[in-house]
C-alpha positions as CSV (number, residue, x, y, z in Angstrom):
1,P,123.6,133.0,114.2
2,E,125.5,131.8,117.2
3,Q,125.7,128.3,115.8
4,A,126.9,129.6,112.5
5,M,129.7,131.4,114.3
6,G,130.7,128.2,116.1
7,E,129.9,129.5,119.6
8,R,130.4,126.9,122.3
9,E,127.5,128.0,124.5
10,I,124.1,127.4,122.8
11,S,121.1,128.4,125.0
12,P,117.3,128.0,124.7
13,R,117.3,131.4,122.9
14,A,118.6,129.5,119.8
15,D,115.3,127.5,119.9
16,V,113.4,130.8,120.1
17,Y,115.3,132.0,116.9
18,A,114.3,128.7,115.2
19,L,110.7,129.1,116.2
20,G,110.7,132.7,114.9
21,C,112.0,131.4,111.5
22,V,109.2,128.9,111.3
23,L,106.5,131.4,112.3
24,Y,107.9,134.0,109.8
25,E,107.5,131.4,107.0
26,C,104.0,130.4,108.2
27,L,102.9,134.1,108.0
28,S,104.7,135.1,104.8
29,G,105.1,131.9,102.8
30,E,108.9,132.0,102.6
31,P,111.8,131.8,105.1
32,P,113.2,135.0,106.5
33,F,116.5,134.5,104.6
34,T,116.9,132.8,101.2
35,G,119.8,132.3,98.8
36,P,121.2,130.1,96.0
37,T,123.6,128.3,98.4
38,A,123.9,127.5,102.0
39,Q,126.8,129.9,102.3
40,A,124.7,132.7,100.8
41,I,121.9,132.0,103.3
42,I,124.3,132.0,106.2
43,A,125.9,135.2,105.1
44,R,122.5,136.9,105.0
45,V,121.6,135.5,108.4
46,M,124.8,137.1,109.8
47,T,124.5,140.5,108.0
48,E,120.9,141.3,106.9
49,Q,117.6,141.9,108.6
50,P,114.5,139.9,107.4
51,R,112.0,141.8,105.1
52,G,109.1,143.3,107.0
53,L,106.1,141.0,107.4
54,Q,103.5,143.7,106.9
55,L,105.1,144.7,103.6
56,Q,104.3,141.2,102.4
57,R,100.9,140.8,104.1
58,R,99.0,143.9,105.3
59,T,96.7,142.0,107.6
60,I,99.4,140.8,110.0
61,P,99.0,142.7,113.3
62,A,101.9,145.0,114.3
63,H,102.4,143.3,117.7
64,V,102.8,139.9,116.0
65,E,105.5,141.3,113.6
66,A,107.2,143.0,116.6
67,A,107.3,139.6,118.4
68,V,108.7,137.8,115.4
69,V,111.4,140.5,114.9
70,T,112.4,140.1,118.5
71,A,112.7,136.4,118.1
72,L,114.9,136.9,115.1
73,E,117.4,139.2,116.8
74,K,121.1,138.4,116.0
75,L,122.3,138.5,119.6
76,P,120.7,135.9,121.8
77,A,120.4,138.4,124.7
78,D,118.1,140.5,122.6
79,R,115.6,137.7,122.0
80,F,112.9,136.3,124.3
81,P,114.4,134.2,127.1
82,S,111.9,131.4,126.5
83,A,109.2,130.1,124.2
84,A,106.6,131.0,126.9
85,A,107.7,134.7,126.7
86,F,107.5,134.6,122.9
87,S,104.0,133.1,123.1
88,E,102.9,135.8,125.6
89,A,104.1,138.6,123.3
90,L,102.2,137.1,120.3
91,G,99.0,137.3,122.4
92,N,99.6,140.8,123.7
93,P,98.2,143.5,121.3
94,A,100.2,146.1,123.2
95,Y,103.5,144.5,122.6
96,A,105.9,146.8,120.6
97,L,109.6,147.1,120.0
98,S,111.7,149.5,122.1
99,G,115.2,150.8,122.5
100,A,118.0,149.7,120.1
101,A,115.7,147.2,118.4
102,L,113.9,150.1,116.6
103,A,117.1,151.0,114.8
104,H,116.8,148.0,112.4
105,A,113.1,147.3,112.7
106,P,110.9,147.1,109.6
107,A,109.5,150.5,108.5
108,S,106.0,149.3,109.3
109,L,106.9,149.2,113.0
110,T,108.6,152.6,113.2
111,R,106.0,154.9,111.6
112,G,103.6,156.7,113.9
113,G,100.5,155.0,115.2
114,G,101.6,151.6,114.1
115,R,100.0,152.1,110.7
116,P,101.6,150.0,108.0
117,W,103.8,151.9,105.5
118,D,102.0,151.2,102.2
119,P,103.7,152.6,99.0
120,R,100.4,151.9,97.1
121,S,98.9,154.9,99.0
122,W,101.4,157.4,97.3
123,S,100.2,160.0,94.9
124,I,101.8,160.4,91.4
125,P,103.8,163.5,92.5
126,T,105.2,161.5,95.4
127,Y,106.3,158.8,93.0
128,V,108.1,161.4,90.8
129,F,109.8,163.0,93.7
130,A,111.0,159.6,95.1
131,A,112.3,158.5,91.7
132,G,114.2,161.8,91.3
133,A,115.7,161.5,94.8
134,L,116.9,158.0,94.0
135,V,118.6,159.1,90.7
136,F,120.2,162.1,92.5
137,A,121.5,160.0,95.3
138,A,123.0,157.4,92.9
139,V,124.7,160.1,90.8
140,A,126.0,161.9,93.9
141,G,127.3,158.7,95.4
142,W,129.1,157.9,92.1
143,L,130.8,161.3,91.9
144,Y,131.7,161.1,95.6
145,A,133.2,157.7,95.2
146,R,135.4,158.9,92.2
147,G,137.0,161.6,94.3
148,R,137.4,159.9,97.6
149,T,138.4,156.5,98.8
150,T,136.2,155.2,101.6
151,P,137.4,152.9,104.3
152,A,136.9,149.2,103.5
153,T,134.0,147.6,105.2
154,P,134.9,144.4,107.1
155,L,133.6,141.3,105.3
156,P,131.1,139.2,107.1
157,V,132.5,136.3,109.1
158,V,130.6,133.1,108.2
159,A,131.2,129.7,109.9
160,F,129.7,126.4,108.9
161,Q,130.3,122.7,109.6
162,A,131.7,120.9,106.5
163,I,131.7,117.4,108.1
164,D,129.7,116.5,111.1
165,S,131.8,113.4,112.0
166,V,135.4,113.1,111.1
167,P,136.7,109.5,111.0
168,G,140.3,109.2,112.0
169,R,142.9,111.5,110.6
170,L,141.9,114.4,108.4
171,H,144.2,117.3,107.4
172,P,142.2,120.0,105.6
173,A,143.7,122.3,102.9
174,V,142.2,125.7,102.2
175,S,142.7,127.8,99.1
176,S,142.8,131.6,98.6
177,T,139.6,131.2,96.6
178,G,137.7,129.8,99.6
179,A,137.8,126.1,98.5
180,V,138.3,123.5,101.1
181,A,139.8,120.0,100.4
182,W,140.5,116.9,102.5
183,V,141.3,113.3,102.0
184,Q,139.1,110.4,103.1
185,S,139.2,106.7,102.1
186,E,137.6,107.4,98.7
187,G,140.1,110.0,97.7
188,I,140.3,113.8,97.7
189,H,137.0,115.6,98.5
190,I,136.8,119.3,97.6
191,R,134.1,121.8,98.4
192,L,134.2,124.8,96.0
193,P,133.0,128.3,96.9
194,G,129.2,128.5,96.7
195,A,128.7,124.7,96.6
196,T,126.4,123.1,99.1
197,A,128.2,119.7,99.0
198,P,131.7,118.5,98.3
199,I,132.7,116.5,95.2
200,L,135.2,113.6,94.8
201,L,138.1,114.1,92.5
202,P,138.5,111.0,90.2
203,G,142.0,109.5,90.1
204,T,142.8,110.3,93.7
205,E,141.7,107.0,95.3
206,R,145.1,106.2,96.8
207,A,145.8,109.7,98.1
208,M,147.6,109.9,101.4
209,T,145.7,111.6,104.2
210,Q,148.4,113.9,105.5
211,V,149.9,115.1,102.1
212,L,147.6,117.8,100.6
213,D,147.9,121.5,99.8
214,F,146.6,124.1,97.3
215,S,148.7,126.0,94.9
216,P,149.0,129.7,95.8
217,D,146.4,130.7,93.2
218,G,144.0,128.0,94.4
219,E,143.8,126.4,90.9
220,W,145.8,123.1,91.7
221,L,146.2,120.6,94.5
222,V,149.4,118.7,95.3
223,F,149.0,115.2,96.9
224,A,150.8,111.9,97.2
225,V,149.8,108.3,96.6
226,A,151.1,105.4,98.5
227,P,152.8,102.5,96.6
228,Q,150.6,99.6,95.5
229,T,153.0,97.0,96.7
230,R,155.1,96.4,99.8
231,S,158.3,96.0,97.6
232,P,161.3,97.8,99.0
233,S,161.6,99.5,95.6
234,A,158.1,100.8,95.7
235,R,158.1,104.6,96.2
236,I,155.6,107.3,97.0
237,A,154.6,109.4,94.0
238,V,153.8,113.1,94.3
239,L,151.1,114.3,92.0
240,R,149.1,117.4,91.2
241,I,145.5,117.8,90.0
242,A,143.4,120.7,89.0
243,A,141.0,121.8,91.7
244,S,138.2,121.6,89.1
245,G,139.1,118.0,88.3
246,G,141.0,116.3,85.5
247,V,143.9,113.9,85.1
248,P,146.5,113.9,87.8
249,Q,150.0,115.0,86.7
250,A,153.3,113.6,88.1
251,V,155.5,116.1,90.0
252,T,158.0,113.4,91.1
253,G,157.6,109.7,91.1
254,D,160.9,108.7,92.6
255,L,162.0,109.9,96.0
256,S,164.7,107.2,96.5
257,G,167.6,108.5,98.4
258,H,165.5,111.3,99.8
259,A,163.9,109.6,102.8
260,G,160.9,108.8,100.6
261,S,159.7,105.8,102.5
262,G,157.4,107.9,104.7
263,L,156.1,111.2,103.3
264,Q,154.4,113.3,106.0
265,S,153.3,116.6,104.6
266,A,153.5,119.0,101.6
267,T,153.4,122.8,101.2
268,W,153.0,124.5,97.9
269,A,154.7,127.9,98.4
270,E,154.7,131.2,96.6
271,D,158.3,130.9,95.4
272,G,157.3,128.2,92.8
273,Y,158.4,125.2,94.9
274,I,156.6,122.4,96.6
275,Y,158.2,121.5,99.9
276,L,157.9,118.0,101.3
277,G,158.4,116.6,104.7
278,A,159.7,113.0,104.7
279,S,160.9,110.3,107.1
280,D,162.9,107.2,106.6
281,I,162.3,105.1,109.8
282,P,164.9,102.4,109.1
283,A,167.5,105.0,108.5
284,R,166.2,107.1,111.4
285,L,166.2,110.2,109.2
286,G,163.7,113.1,108.8
287,S,164.2,115.2,105.7
288,L,162.9,118.5,104.2
289,L,162.7,118.2,100.4
290,R,162.0,120.8,97.7
291,V,160.9,120.2,94.1
292,P,159.8,122.7,91.4
293,E,156.0,122.9,91.1
294,S,156.2,121.8,87.4
295,G,158.4,118.8,88.4
296,G,162.2,118.3,88.3
297,I,165.1,117.6,90.5
298,V,164.4,116.9,94.2
299,D,166.6,118.9,96.5
300,T,167.3,118.0,100.1
301,L,167.3,121.1,102.2
302,L,167.6,119.6,105.7
303,A,168.2,116.2,107.2
304,V,167.8,115.6,110.9
305,N,168.6,112.4,112.8
306,M,165.5,110.6,114.1
307,N,163.1,113.4,113.7
308,F,160.1,114.2,111.5
309,V,160.2,117.5,109.5
310,A,157.0,119.2,108.3
311,P,157.2,122.3,106.0
312,N,154.6,124.9,107.0
313,A,154.7,128.3,105.2
314,L,157.0,131.0,103.8
315,L,157.4,134.2,105.7
316,P,157.1,137.5,103.9
317,G,160.1,138.0,101.6
318,N,160.2,134.3,100.6
319,R,163.6,133.7,102.2
320,N,162.6,131.9,105.4
321,L,160.4,128.8,105.6
322,L,158.6,127.9,108.8
323,I,159.0,124.3,109.5
324,S,157.8,122.0,112.3
325,L,160.4,119.6,113.8
326,V,158.9,116.8,115.7
327,G,160.2,113.6,117.2
328,P,157.9,110.6,117.5
329,V,158.6,110.9,121.3
330,G,159.0,114.4,122.4
331,E,157.8,118.0,122.0
332,P,157.2,119.6,118.6
333,R,158.7,123.0,117.8
334,V,158.5,125.6,115.1
335,L,161.7,126.7,113.4
336,A,162.6,129.1,110.6
337,L,164.9,127.7,107.8
338,D,166.9,130.3,105.9
339,L,166.6,128.9,102.3
340,E,169.9,130.6,101.3
341,S,172.2,129.7,104.2
342,R,170.2,126.5,105.2
343,D,170.5,127.7,108.9
344,T,167.7,127.2,111.3
345,A,166.4,129.4,114.1
346,M,164.0,128.5,116.9
347,V,160.7,130.3,116.6
348,L,158.2,128.7,118.9
349,P,158.7,125.6,121.1
350,G,155.9,123.2,122.0
351,A,153.9,124.0,118.8
352,S,153.6,122.9,115.2
353,S,151.8,123.5,111.9
354,A,152.7,127.2,111.6
355,H,151.1,129.7,109.3
356,W,151.7,133.4,108.6
357,S,148.9,135.9,109.3
358,P,148.7,139.4,107.8
359,T,148.0,140.6,111.3
360,G,151.7,140.2,111.9
361,H,151.5,136.9,113.8
362,I,152.7,133.3,113.4
363,L,149.8,131.0,114.0
364,A,150.6,127.6,115.4
365,A,148.9,124.8,117.3
366,R,150.0,123.4,120.6
367,H,149.7,119.7,121.4
368,D,146.9,120.5,124.0
369,G,144.7,121.7,121.1
370,A,145.2,125.5,121.6
371,L,145.8,127.7,118.6
372,V,148.2,130.5,119.4
373,A,149.3,133.7,117.7
374,L,152.9,134.8,118.1
375,P,153.7,138.4,117.3
376,F,156.6,138.2,115.0
377,D,158.8,140.5,112.9
378,P,159.9,138.8,109.7
379,G,162.5,141.5,109.0
380,S,164.5,140.9,112.2
381,M,163.3,137.3,112.6
382,R,162.4,138.0,116.2
383,A,159.3,137.4,118.3
384,L,157.8,140.6,119.6
385,G,156.0,139.1,122.6
386,A,154.5,135.9,124.0
387,P,152.2,133.6,122.1
388,I,148.5,134.5,122.6
389,P,145.8,131.7,122.6
390,V,143.2,132.6,120.0
391,A,141.2,129.3,119.7
392,D,141.0,125.9,121.3
393,S,139.9,122.3,120.7
394,V,142.0,122.0,117.5
395,V,142.6,118.3,117.1
396,A,146.4,117.7,117.3
397,E,148.8,115.0,116.4
398,N,152.5,114.6,117.2
399,I,153.5,115.6,113.7
400,R,150.8,118.0,112.6
401,S,147.6,119.7,113.9
402,M,144.5,119.4,111.8
403,F,144.0,123.0,110.8
404,S,144.9,125.3,107.9
405,V,144.5,129.0,107.2
406,A,144.3,130.4,103.6
407,R,145.9,133.7,102.5
408,N,142.4,135.3,102.3
409,G,141.7,134.4,106.0
410,T,139.6,131.3,105.6
411,L,140.2,128.9,108.5
412,A,139.5,125.2,108.4
413,Y,140.1,123.0,111.4
414,V,139.0,119.8,113.0
415,R,137.3,120.6,116.3
416,G,137.4,117.9,119.0
417,P,139.6,116.3,121.6
418,S,143.4,116.2,121.0
419,N,144.8,112.9,119.8
420,V,147.9,113.3,122.0
421,T,148.3,113.9,125.7
422,A,147.5,117.4,126.8
423,T,150.3,118.2,129.2
424,G,149.7,121.8,130.1
425,D,147.5,120.8,133.0
426,L,149.7,118.3,134.9
427,R,149.9,118.9,138.6
428,L,152.9,117.7,140.6
429,A,152.2,115.4,143.5
430,L,153.9,112.9,145.8
431,I,152.1,109.6,146.2
432,D,153.0,107.3,149.1
433,V,153.3,103.7,148.1
434,A,150.5,103.1,150.6
435,G,148.3,105.4,148.4
436,A,148.3,108.8,150.3
437,I,148.7,111.7,147.9
438,E,150.3,115.1,148.5
439,Y,149.9,117.8,145.9
440,L,152.8,120.2,145.7
441,P,152.0,123.9,145.9
442,L,153.3,124.6,142.3
443,P,151.6,125.9,139.1
444,P,150.7,123.2,136.5
445,T,153.6,122.0,134.5
446,D,153.8,121.4,130.8
447,H,155.6,118.0,130.8
448,W,156.1,115.0,132.9
449,D,159.9,115.3,133.3
450,G,161.3,115.5,136.8
451,S,163.8,114.0,139.2
452,F,164.9,114.4,142.9
453,S,168.3,115.5,144.1
454,P,170.3,112.8,145.8
455,D,169.6,114.2,149.2
456,G,165.9,114.4,148.5
457,R,165.6,118.1,149.3
458,R,165.0,119.4,145.7
459,L,162.9,118.5,142.7
460,A,164.0,119.5,139.2
461,Y,161.1,119.7,136.7
462,I,160.0,121.4,133.5
463,R,157.6,124.3,133.3
464,R,157.1,126.9,130.5
465,D,159.8,125.1,128.5
466,H,162.5,125.7,131.1
467,V,164.1,123.8,134.0
468,W,162.8,124.8,137.5
469,V,163.9,123.6,140.9
470,Y,161.6,123.3,143.9
471,D,162.9,123.1,147.4
472,L,160.7,120.5,149.2
473,D,161.9,121.6,152.7
474,V,161.3,125.4,152.5
475,G,158.8,125.5,149.7
476,T,160.6,127.9,147.4
477,H,161.2,127.3,143.7
478,R,163.2,129.1,141.0
479,Q,163.9,129.0,137.3
480,L,167.2,127.3,136.7
481,T,167.5,127.9,132.9
482,T,166.8,131.2,131.1
483,E,168.5,130.7,127.7
484,G,167.7,128.3,125.0
485,A,164.4,126.4,124.4
486,N,162.8,122.9,124.3
487,H,164.2,121.8,127.7
488,H,163.5,118.3,128.8
489,N,164.5,115.5,131.2
490,P,166.4,117.2,134.0
491,I,168.5,114.8,136.0
492,W,170.9,115.5,139.0
493,S,174.6,114.7,139.2
494,P,175.5,112.1,141.9
495,D,176.9,114.9,144.1
496,G,173.7,117.1,143.7
497,R,175.7,120.1,142.4
498,R,174.6,120.0,138.8
499,V,171.5,119.4,136.7
500,A,171.7,117.9,133.2
501,F,169.0,118.3,130.6
502,R,168.2,118.3,127.0
503,S,168.0,121.7,125.2
504,D,168.1,123.6,121.9
505,R,170.6,126.5,121.7
506,P,171.2,128.9,118.8
507,G,174.0,127.8,116.5
508,Q,174.3,124.4,118.2
509,P,173.0,120.9,117.3
510,L,169.4,120.5,118.3
511,G,168.4,118.4,121.3
512,V,171.8,117.6,122.9
513,I,172.6,117.5,126.6
514,Y,173.6,120.5,128.7
515,A,174.4,120.9,132.4
516,R,174.2,123.8,134.8
517,Q,175.4,124.3,138.3
518,F,172.6,124.5,140.8
519,E,174.4,127.1,143.0
520,G,175.8,130.3,141.5
521,D,175.1,132.1,138.3
522,T,177.3,130.1,135.9
523,A,176.2,129.5,132.3
524,S,175.0,126.1,131.0
525,V,177.7,123.9,129.5
526,R,177.2,121.6,126.5
527,L,178.1,118.0,127.4
528,G,177.2,116.4,124.1
529,G,174.9,113.6,122.9
530,T,173.1,112.7,119.7
531,A,171.9,115.6,117.6
532,G,168.2,115.6,117.0
533,G,167.1,114.4,120.5
534,S,169.0,113.2,123.5
535,N,166.8,112.5,126.5
536,P,168.9,112.2,129.7
537,A,167.8,109.3,131.9
538,Q,170.4,108.8,134.7
539,W,173.7,110.4,135.8
540,L,175.8,107.4,136.9
541,P,178.5,107.5,139.7
542,D,181.3,107.0,137.2
543,N,180.4,110.4,135.6
544,T,178.6,109.1,132.6
545,I,175.1,109.8,131.5
546,L,172.6,107.3,130.2
547,Y,170.2,108.8,127.7
548,S,167.7,107.8,125.0
549,T,167.6,109.0,121.5
550,E,164.3,109.8,119.7
551,G,162.5,107.9,117.1
552,L,160.6,104.7,116.5
553,A,164.0,102.9,116.8
554,A,165.2,104.8,119.8
555,D,168.5,103.7,121.4
556,V,170.0,103.8,124.8
557,M,173.3,105.6,124.7
558,R,176.1,106.4,127.2
559,L,177.8,109.8,127.3
560,R,181.3,109.8,128.9
561,L,181.9,113.3,130.0
562,D,185.6,113.0,130.2
563,S,186.2,111.5,126.7
564,G,184.6,113.6,124.0
565,Q,181.0,114.6,123.3
566,T,179.7,111.7,121.2
567,G,177.4,109.2,122.9
568,L,178.3,105.5,122.7
569,P,175.6,102.9,122.1
570,V,174.5,100.7,125.0
571,L,171.3,99.2,123.4
572,N,170.8,99.8,119.7
573,A,168.6,97.2,118.2
574,D,166.2,97.8,115.3
575,W,163.4,98.5,117.7
576,S,162.9,101.1,120.3
577,E,164.8,100.8,123.6
578,R,164.6,103.7,126.1
579,S,164.1,105.0,129.7
580,A,167.0,103.0,131.1
581,Q,167.8,103.0,134.8
582,V,170.7,101.2,136.5
583,S,169.8,99.7,139.9
584,P,171.2,101.4,143.1
585,D,173.7,98.6,143.6
586,G,175.0,98.9,140.0
587,R,174.2,95.3,139.1
588,W,171.2,95.6,136.8
589,I,169.7,97.8,134.2
590,A,166.0,98.1,133.5
591,Y,164.6,99.7,130.3
592,I,161.5,99.8,128.1
593,S,161.7,97.7,124.9
594,M,159.4,97.4,121.9
595,E,161.0,94.3,120.5
596,D,157.7,92.7,119.6
597,G,155.7,95.9,119.1
598,T,154.5,96.2,122.7
599,N,156.1,98.2,125.5
600,R,157.7,95.8,128.0
601,V,160.1,96.2,130.8
602,N,163.3,94.2,130.4
603,V,166.1,93.7,133.0
604,R,169.7,92.8,132.1
605,R,173.0,92.5,134.0
606,W,175.0,95.7,134.1
607,P,177.3,96.5,132.5
608,D,177.7,93.3,130.4
609,L,174.0,93.3,129.4
610,S,173.6,89.6,129.7
611,R,170.7,87.6,131.1
612,K,167.8,89.5,129.6
613,V,164.5,89.0,131.5
614,V,161.0,90.4,130.8
615,V,159.5,91.5,134.1
616,S,156.4,93.5,132.9
617,E,154.4,92.6,129.9
618,V,152.3,95.7,129.4
619,T,153.3,99.3,130.1
620,T,152.1,102.7,129.1
621,A,153.8,104.5,126.2
622,N,155.4,106.9,128.6
623,S,156.3,104.4,131.4
624,F,159.5,104.7,133.4
625,P,160.9,101.7,135.4
626,I,161.7,102.9,138.9
627,W,164.1,101.0,141.2
628,S,163.4,100.9,145.0
629,R,166.2,102.1,147.2
630,D,167.4,98.6,148.0
631,G,167.1,97.5,144.3
632,R,164.7,94.6,145.2
633,I,161.5,96.2,143.8
634,L,160.8,97.7,140.4
635,Y,157.9,100.1,140.2
636,V,156.2,100.0,136.7
637,Q,153.2,102.0,135.5
638,E,150.9,99.6,133.6
639,G,148.0,101.6,132.2
640,T,146.2,103.3,135.1
641,Q,147.9,101.1,137.7
642,V,151.3,101.1,139.3
643,A,152.7,97.7,140.1
644,A,155.5,96.8,142.5
645,I,157.5,93.9,141.0
646,S,159.6,92.0,143.5
647,L,162.9,90.8,142.0
648,E,165.4,88.2,143.2
649,A,168.9,87.8,141.8
650,G,170.4,84.4,141.1
651,E,173.1,82.8,139.0
652,A,170.8,82.6,136.0
653,G,170.0,86.3,136.3
654,V,167.2,88.2,137.9
655,R,163.7,86.8,138.2
656,A,160.3,88.3,139.2
657,T,159.1,86.6,142.4
658,G,155.9,88.6,142.9
659,R,153.7,91.5,141.7
660,R,151.3,93.6,143.6
661,V,149.3,96.7,142.6
662,V,150.2,99.7,144.8
663,L,148.3,102.4,143.0
664,E,144.9,102.3,141.2
665,D,143.3,104.8,138.8
666,V,146.5,106.7,138.1
667,R,145.7,109.6,135.7
668,G,149.0,110.9,134.5
669,F,152.6,109.7,134.9
670,V,154.7,108.2,137.7
671,T,158.3,109.0,136.8
672,A,160.6,108.8,139.9
673,I,161.0,107.8,143.5
674,H,162.1,110.0,146.4
675,P,165.3,108.9,148.1
676,D,163.3,108.1,151.2
677,G,162.0,105.1,149.2
678,R,158.4,105.7,150.0
679,R,157.1,108.5,147.8
680,L,156.7,108.4,144.0
681,L,156.7,111.5,141.9
682,H,153.3,111.8,140.1
683,F,152.4,114.2,137.3
684,S,148.7,114.2,137.8
685,R,146.5,115.0,134.8
686,G,144.0,117.6,136.1
687,L,141.8,117.2,133.0
688,D,139.7,114.1,133.1
689,T,140.3,112.8,129.5
690,R,138.4,109.5,130.0
691,N,135.3,110.9,128.4
692,Q,137.0,112.6,125.4
693,A,136.2,109.6,123.2
694,T,132.5,110.6,123.3
695,V,133.3,114.0,121.7
696,T,132.8,113.7,117.9
697,P,135.4,115.6,115.9
698,R,133.9,117.9,113.2
699,L,135.4,119.9,110.3
700,I,134.6,123.6,110.8
701,V,135.2,126.2,108.2
702,I,135.2,130.0,109.0
703,S,135.5,132.6,106.3
704,N,137.3,135.9,106.9
705,W,138.6,134.6,110.2
706,H,141.3,137.2,110.1
707,E,138.6,139.7,111.1
708,V,138.0,137.7,114.2
709,L,141.7,137.5,114.8
710,R,142.1,141.3,114.5
711,K,139.4,141.9,117.0
712,R,140.9,139.3,119.4
713,L,144.4,140.7,119.1
714,G,143.4,144.4,118.8
715,T,145.4,144.9,115.6
716,A,144.5,147.4,112.8
717,R,143.4,146.4,109.4
C-alpha cells in the first residue's frame, strides 16, 4: 500500500506485506486481492480487507490466519517488524490478534474460542431468519436513502507508476475521465481508465512533446506536429484527435504572423477555445494565441518581447486565464490575463504551469521541483495567503513543469530531479582568491544576484523575491523593497546611495529597471529599460546603466537616466550577448557571447567596441566576468573552476598573458568581487546535485489527489 501511495520511505515491512501475500495465495489458492485491471486491484488493496482464510479452508489454524492478517495490515507500523517475527508468529499456536486489529479481522478470528464461523452449521430456521433480516435491511436502507441525503464518502486515493523510466522531456495530460496521455518518439500514448497498458494513437508520429491537452469532456486531444522540412515557409500544424483513436483533424495549419516558429504549449479551455503559447526566436517575441476548438481565425491575445508565454488554465468564471511568463534566462512567473481587457496581473512569481483546484487554490510548480498551493479568491483576484508546498520532486523546466491536474482531481507528474538549477538553497559566502571561504550568517537565498556597495560595507542580494541589503560590518540586514514582484540583479549607484534592480509592478511594463534610495523611506522610481526583461549589470560613473535583455538573442543595452527611459543598444547581434562589465579604468568592456553557440568571454575597447578578443573559451551558462580592482585580471567561472586571466593592453588591443585556476570544485555561482580586491561573492549550492543524474525520472499517476490536498491544507469538501 505504501508503494501504491507513492511514499518516499519504504521499509522492510513492505517485504513482510509481500511475503504475507505469497503465503495467503499458497494457503487459499488465490491472491488476497483480485480484479479485472491493475487499477481495480490497487483500489482493493487500499480500501478492502482480504477474505478470511478459514472461510476458504477450514483446516488452516487460527494462529496462522492471525499471523497472515497481521502481515497484510495497511499501515506498515501495524505489521511485523521483520520476516523473523512473522516466522515466529506462524510457529506459535498461541498467537492471536489484539487491539485495533480485531476491528477489521475475519469473523473466524473474532468469535469465541477461536472456533471457525461455519455457515454450513446453521439450521433451516436460522437461514430463514438471516434471509429475512437481509431483505428488511435492504428495504429500510432504500427508504432511508430516499428521505435523507448522506454525506459523500471520500473516494479512495490510488497511485501507480505509469512509466518507470522517462526518457528526456515528457509533459503528461490528464482528462476528467481519468485518462492519461503523453508524447514519446513514436507519437501520442494514451492510457484509458481501467486499461493495464497504454496504446499508441496512429497518425501522431510527428507530435511535439510539449503541446498536448485534453478537451474539457476528455473526448479529444489537441496536439501539434512539427514541419517536415526546414523551409522558412514550413509551419507548425495544430491538430485534434479523438481519445479513442481515429483520423487527426486540423484546427489550424498556418500560424504565420503569429510567432508560429516555436509552439511551446496548448490548453483546451472550458470556454470553447484552444489557447497556444508560441515563440518566434528570430523576432524575439513570445505570444499567446487563441483559436476556436472547431478551427477558425487565430487571435493574438498577448505579445511580449523576448519571453515565452504558456497558457495554463481558466479561473472560475472563464474571464481570467492563468498564464506562465518565462524568459529563457530568468525566473518564471504566473500571471492572470483578463480576456476582456487584455490586462495582466501578477499572481505568483518564481513558479509556472498553474492549475485551478476546487480546494480554492492555484497549484503551480517552482523551478526547484516543489509543487505549491496558493490560496486565491477568483472574485477579487487576490491571493489569500502565502503559497504552501504540497509535493516535491516534480521535474521542472524553464518553460513548463512536467505535471498536470485534471478537473476530477487526477494528478500526473514526472517525479525526479529538476532539469533546471534549484536556487532555493543557495548560501551566500565570501571566497578569498587564496581559497579560504567565509559563509555569511544569512538565510538561503533564492537567486544568485548580488553586488557590493562601492565602499564594500554592504551587500545587496535577492531573497524571497525581493531586494535585501546586508551590512558586512555590523551584521544586520533588512528588506529594501516591499512592493512589486520578480526582483532581480540589484546594483549600486557609484555614490552608494541608490540600488537599481529589475522588477514587475502593477500597471507598468514587465521586467523594467527601478531604483530605490538606500537611506530613508522613499518609494522606488522607474528608470526604464526594455519591456519583458531588463537585467541590470553595472551602474557607470556617467550615470548610465548597462543591462542585458532576455532571450536566446539577448542584447547589451545602455540606459541614459537623464535622456528618456528607452535603452540604447550597445551589443545587439543575432546571438546572445550579456553580463557586460566595464573595467575600473573605463578602457575595456568584458561580456559573455554565444556567437558560435558556446559561452565565451569577449573583451573589447570601451566605448568604441573595437579590437574584439576572446579571453575564455568555455564558461558556465550563468558566468559573470569580474574585473580585478586594477583591471589587469579578469575572473571567469569555467564550469566548477574559477580562473584568473591576466590581461595586458597594447596598441592592437588587449591580450591574455596568463591563466591560473584560483578556485576548484565551485558548486554554485561566483558573481562579484569585493572592493578590497581579494574576496569573491559566492552563491554556494547547499544541495549536492552531482548525483542527481542517477535518479531515474518516473511518470506517477494519483487518482482523487484532491482528497490528499484537502487533508494537507485542512480544507472542507
